[in-house]
N, C-alpha and C positions, 0 to 999 in steps of 0.2 A: 455877255458882257453888257453892262448898263452903259447908257450915254455918258454919264458922269466918268464911270471908269474907262471908257474908251478914249474920252478927251485927255485924261490924265496920263494914260498910257502914251498916247501920241505926243504929248508934251515931253514925256521922258525921253522919247527918241532923239530929240533935239534935231540937230542938222543931218544926222547921219540916215534919216529915213523920212519919206514923204508918201502920202497916199498915191497910189497909181488907179487910174480909172479907166483904162482900155488895155486891150491885148489879151493874151490867152490866160493870164492869171485873175483878170478882173471877174470871172463868172462866179467866184467863190464869194463875193461880197466886198464891198469897198473898205469896211471897217476892219478887215482882217489881212489886208494886203498892202505891202509896203514895197517901195523902190528905193535902192540904196544909191546914194550919191559919191562918186570918187572925189578924194581930197584934191582941191586945186593945187597945181604945181606952179613953180615960178621958172620961167624960161631961163636957161643957163647961158652964161656969157662966154665962158671958157670952153674951148673945144676938146672933145676926147676923140682920139684917133683909134678907130676900132679894126681889128683883123678877125678872121675866123679860119679855124682849121677843121675841115670836114664840110664840103658844100653839097650835102645831100639834101633830104626833106627838111630836117631840122635846121641846118646850116642856113639855107635860103629863107626858112621862115623866121628864124632868130634875127637874121641880119635885117630883113624887111622891118621886123618890130622895133629892133633897136633903133633904126634910123627915124623912127616917129618921134623919138625922144629929143628936144631941142639940144643942139650943141654937139651932136655925134657925126662923125665922118667916117666912111667905109673906105680903108686904104689898102687892104690887102687879104689874100686868100690862099689857102693850101689845100690841095686835095690830090688823091692818088689817080683820079680818072681825068684825063685831059678834057672830056666833053664838059665836066663841071667847071672846069677853069674857063673854058670858052664861054659858057654860059654866064659866069661871073662878069666877063666883059661886055657881053650882050645886054645884061640887065642893068650893071652899075658903072659901066663906061671903061673905055680902053686904058685909062690913067691907073685903074686898080692893079696893083702889083699882084701876080699869081705865080705859084711855084708848086712843085710836087713835094718839096721838103720843108716841113713845118719849121724846122731849125732855121733855114734861110729866111723865113718870114719873121720869126720870133727874135732873130738876132738884130733886127732893124731897131734903131734908136727912136724912130719916129711913130712907134705903135705903143699906145697906152693900155690898151685892153684887148683880150682876146676871147673869142667864143670857142669852146672845145666842143664840137659837135660830130665826133668820129664814132665809129663803132666802139662798144664798151671797153674792149680789151686795151684801147689806146688812151683811154682818158687819164689814167694815173700819171703815165710817162709825159704826156704833153703838158698836163696841168703843171706838174712839178717843174718841168723845164721852162715853162712860161713864167711861173712865180720867181724862180731863181734869175730870169733874165729881166726882172723888174716889171712884169706886166700884171695887171689886175685879170682875174679869169672869172669867166662865166661858164661853167662846166655842166653840160647837159646830164640829166639823170639816166640812170643810177650814177652816182658819183664815181664808183669803181666797179671792177669786175670781181675782185678778191677783197676779202677782209683785211689782209695785211697790207694791201695797196692803200686803203683808206687811211691807216695810221701813217703812212708815208706821207700821204697828202696833208694830213692834219699837222704833222711835224713840220712840213715845209711852210705852210700858211704861218704858223707860229713863229718860225725862225726868220722868215722874210718880212712879215708883217703886211704882206700885199692883200688887197681885197680879194676875196674868193666866195663866189655864190654858186650854188647848185640851181640848175635850171628846172626845178619842179614848181612852176609858176603859181600853183592854187594857193600857197601860203601868202601871196601878196594880192589875192583877190579881195574885193571889199565885201563880199558875201562870206569869205572865210573869216575875215576879221570880226564881223557882226556876229557870226555864228559862235565864234569863240567868247565873245562878251555874253552872249545869251546862255552858253553852257556854264561859264565861270559864275553867273548870277544865280546859278541853281535852278533854272527853269524847267529842267527835265528830272530834278530829283537826284538821287545816287546813281550814277552810272553803273550798269551791270553787264551790258552785251553791246558789241559794236559788230554790225554785220554789213558787208559791202560785196558789191559785185560790179563787174565791167565785161559784159558780154557782147559778143560780135557775131555776125554771120555773113561775111563778105570776104572775098579773096584778098583784096587790098589790105583789110583789117587784120587779116591773118598772115600779113608780111609778104604776099606773093607780088612784090613790087615789079614794076616793069623794067626790063634789061634793054639798053639801048644796043641798035643793031651793029654799031661799030666797036663793041666791047671785045677786046683783044689783047694779047700779050703787049701789043705795041702801045695802047691807049691807056692801059691800066698797069700800075706798078704793083702787081700781085704779090711779089716776093716781100716787098715792105709791108703791105697789108697784113701779111701772116704773122709779122712780128716774131715772137718766140713760141709759136704754135707749130704742130706738126707741118712739116713741108708737104704739100700736095701739088699736083699739076695745075695749071691755070684753070680756073673755074668761075665763069662770071655769075653763076647762080650764087656761090659762096660770098663773092664780092658784093653783090647788089641785094642779097636777101640774107645777109649776115645775121639777122636777129634768129634765123632758125637753126643756129648752130652753137652748142655750148663754148666752142673754141673761142668765139668771137663776141658773143652777146651774153645776155643773161636770162633768155626766154620771157615767158609771160611775167614771171615775179619782178625781173629787173625793168622791163618795159612799163608794166601797168600796175602791179601790186605797189610799187614804190610811190606812185601818186597817191593811192589810198592811205598808205602808211604815214607818208608825210603829212597829209591833212589830219589824220588822226593825232599824230604827236602834236601838231600845232595847237589843235582845239583843246586837248586835254592837258597838255604840258608834260605829257609821258616822255620818258627817254628810251623806252623799248620793252619788249616782252622778255619773259625768262625761259620760256619754251615754245618750240615751233614744231607742229607736225603737219606734213602735207601728204596728199595723194592726188592722183590725177591720171591721164590717159591720153594716147594719141589716137583721136577719134575719126577726123575727117581729112586733115592735111597731111596724107601720107606722101609726102613729096621729096623724101629723102632728109628731111629734117630730123635732128636727134634730140628735139625738146617736145613736150607735150603740148597739145592744143587746148585741154582742159586740166585746169589746177585749182584745187580747193585747199586751203590751209587753214589751221586753228592756231591761235596765238594766246598764251596765257600772260596776261600782264599782272604783275604783283602790285600790291598795295604800296603807295608811296605817300610822301607828305602832300602831293598835290592831287592824288586821285585814288579811289578805292580799287581793290582788285577787280578785274573784269576779264571776260574772254572776248576774242575777236575771231569771225569767220571771214576769210576773203575767198571770192570765187571769180575766175575768168574762164569763159567757155566761148571757144572760136567755132564751136558747131551748135550754136543756138538757133534751132529752126524757128523760133519765135521772132528772130530779127535782131535780137540784142537789146541791150539797154544798161543803164548803170544807176547806182544809188550807193549811198553810205548812210546808215542808220545808227544813231547813238541812242541806245533804249535805255532810259532810267526809270526809277521807280515811279515817277510823277509824269512822265511824258516821253516824247521821242522827237529828236532833232534829226531831220532827214536832209542830207545834203545833195543837191544836184551838181552842176559844175559852177556856175555863178549864181546860184539861187538856193534856197533852203526853205523848209517849212518846219514848224513846231507844232506837234499834235500834244495837248496835254490831256490826262486822263487820271486825275489825282482821286483816290479813293475816299469816301466819306468815312468819318470815324465809326458811324454805325454800319454793321455788317448787313443789314437788310435782312428780310425773310421772305418765304414764298419762292416761286419758281422752282428750280431743281434744288429742292431743299427738304429736309426732314419734317419741316412745318407742316406740310401736306398730309402727313401721317399721323398727326395728332389728332385726338377726339376734338369734337367741337368745343366742348368746355376747356380743354388744355389749350386749343388755339387762342380763345378768348382771353385766358388767363396770361398766356405768352405775349399777346399784343399789349396788355396792360402793363405787364412788367417791362416790355421793350420800350413802350412810349415814355415810362418813368425814367429809365436808364438813358435814353437817347433823345434828347430834346430835338425840334425840328432843325435847328442849325446844324446839328451833328449829322443829319441824314444826307446833307448836300454834299456832293463831290464837285470836281472842277473839270468840265469838258470845254476845250476851245481849240481852235486851230488858228494859225498866222502864217502867212507867206512872205517871203522877202526875196528880192531880186535885183541885179544890177540892171542898169538901163540897158536898152537895145543898143548893140554896137560896142559895148564895154569889152575891154580886152585885158584880162589879167596878166598875160605875158608882157604886155607894155608897161603895166605897173611893176612888174617884176624887174624889168629892165631899168625903169626909174629908180627903183630902189637900189639897184647895183651902182648906177652911175651917181646916185646921190652919196652913196658910201665913199666912192672915189672922190668926189669933190669936197666932202664935208667930214669925212671920218666917221660918220654914221654907220652903226652896225649893220650888216646885212641881215636879212630875215632868215637866211638858209646857209650858213657857213659850213665849212668843212666836217665840223663835229657833228651839226645837226645832219649834214648829208651822209655821214657813215651810219648814224643811228637810224636813218631811214632806209638806207640801202642794205644794212646788215640783215634785218629780218627777211627782206626779199631774197638775198643771197642764201640765207639759212633754209628758206622755202625749198630752193633748188637742191640743196644738200639732203634735205630730209626726204624729198621726193625721190632722189636717185639711190639714197642709202636705205630708204624704207624704214626710218625710225625717227623718233623725236629727236631734236636737237636742242640742247640747253644752252643758253646764252646769258651772259653777264652784260646787262645794258649799261652799267656804270663804266666797266673797263672796255666794253666793246669787243669781247673775246669769247669764242666758243668754250664752253665749260666741260 
């Protein structure tokens, strides 16, 4: 890139990007590295009173993040384990209302919004109840455990008019927003393949969560946890490691694929694939779980008005001896957009109009006379300008300490205060969760599953 071109490029970035001169990205050269700046927010004067149902890992994490947004007060929590409720009072104060019964919490008139951070099989029931009680809802991903539940949540959101946002926070990341701009500007040409992975190799990453020593039928309301699933004797493993079981969770696809699908749909504007085929295995974590620890899925995305037909492959491997890692690559005819979490890079490799000759080519088999004649013919047909391709690489990153989950909550609370549309409503949520749920169905049925992304129904 020439100096003039580089200066023009940087001017076009405007206020959304600036050069970064230090840190791990700086080694690639200053002219190709940009740090993104979050939008400035105005402090809120009106207070939003927040509650949370499900005070596990995501519950505490979400509440901590939500409280960083000006004008938010945490007033109540519901959970089926007494220890979590005691922890709530330790962390947030004795004045926070706590209960085992989410209905007792959501019946309160002084609560404006609720975070739903329960096991997946409870998402729909609590979200619907909350909206019917007049609360705005921030529901953790995946939005639902079953397709039919998603349609019920959508219908409730439309009927009540309450703000509803799914907690897949990447869509609020400034890096995701900038990546979407770059994609829509055609910087990678025509999209043809998306490939993503989210691999891990540690016990906690494989959902082997710690179980408190006091877990017992007295401290845990296990019967309520089971909801409408098969009745089984008290089992703390099922309660605290619920992601390992089909009855309560959605396995790898619902926990991790949905993040990747959400980002894919946000960047491309897609509403979903038309066919899903999945394979996998239970390789390492044979601990009684009935879901696989390795899943690979292929999604066929049909051509629409906003994107060409393309294929997507997603992989999660909990038995990755290399230690794990993640990426999402949007591969086009002229470049690749590779997403990290709050960063991305674009590699361009646009072919020249001239095909070239030599190398692994029949040109080398020509006689000397024919080679000379070919070169003369080639130079006449392809002037110098037609022999140049385009190879470049640029990196973008959010600043150190940036939190996309905080921006996701900012979007949620702004929607409550101003009526602004959320970035991930119930319809978006089902279109992101749907392909993940279909992955499970394909895996267990060992067959492709056809999907209508418009009606969000299995065909």
